[in-house]
VOGU-3710 file (C-alpha; in Angstrom, 3 decimals, decimal comma):
1> myiktevmrg> -72,071/-134,722/12,608  -71,763/-131,109/13,797  -68,339/-129,912/14,901  -68,278/-126,672/16,857  -65,626/-124,278/15,604  -64,594/-120,999/17,095  -65,485/-117,868/15,185  -62,529/-115,872/13,943  -61,719/-113,009/16,296  -59,738/-109,911/15,470
11> fnryrenlrm> -58,022/-107,521/17,861  -58,283/-103,739/18,160  -54,592/-103,198/17,481  -52,942/-104,937/14,559  -56,430/-105,315/13,094  -55,199/-106,181/9,617  -52,556/-108,737/10,576  -53,540/-110,477/13,818  -56,406/-112,853/14,525  -57,476/-115,810/16,643
21> hdgaiwsynt> -59,201/-118,762/15,014  -59,902/-122,318/16,221  -57,680/-122,041/19,288  -54,694/-120,579/17,463  -53,138/-117,155/16,985  -52,362/-116,119/13,423  -49,961/-113,325/12,494  -50,377/-112,407/8,845  -50,981/-115,868/7,317  -48,817/-117,835/9,743
31> kvatisdgkm> -50,026/-119,831/12,734  -47,700/-118,607/15,487  -49,242/-119,926/18,716  -51,753/-122,409/20,069  -54,041/-121,779/23,014  -54,275/-124,676/25,451  -55,192/-124,944/29,148  -55,220/-121,174/29,650  -51,773/-120,725/28,098  -50,484/-119,501/24,769
41> ivpkwysqtt> -47,923/-121,988/23,469  -45,305/-120,549/21,069  -43,292/-123,347/19,406  -40,407/-121,345/17,903  -38,741/-117,950/17,734  -40,411/-115,264/15,607  -39,454/-111,784/14,445  -39,885/-108,688/16,609  -43,143/-107,755/14,872  -44,631/-111,231/15,275
51> skhinyaasq> -43,499/-111,334/18,904  -45,383/-108,065/19,477  -48,479/-109,687/17,970  -48,125/-112,738/20,233  -47,585/-110,696/23,400  -50,436/-108,317/22,578  -52,873/-111,188/21,914  -51,829/-112,915/25,147  -52,378/-109,741/27,184  -55,792/-109,131/25,601
61> lglkvireye> -56,857/-112,710/26,304  -55,311/-112,871/29,789  -53,024/-115,776/28,887  -49,488/-116,630/29,950  -47,030/-117,090/27,067  -45,055/-120,346/27,090  -42,084/-120,295/24,705  -41,213/-123,916/23,941  -37,964/-122,980/22,201  -36,302/-121,541/25,325
//
């Protein structure tokens, strides 16, 4: 059985520490958000640096950020 997986995608800024893979946003080695129905779902609060990563990725992908913890 073949399962289609999304190729890992990097971003121009934060090239070393930010990537998208299999419908999720990864900052460093931590999964920080999930992409679903045209939205970026963030389950908990993250540091200022990680928040910058999340917001940058959302703007590059044209997604609205939904913070579940608020």
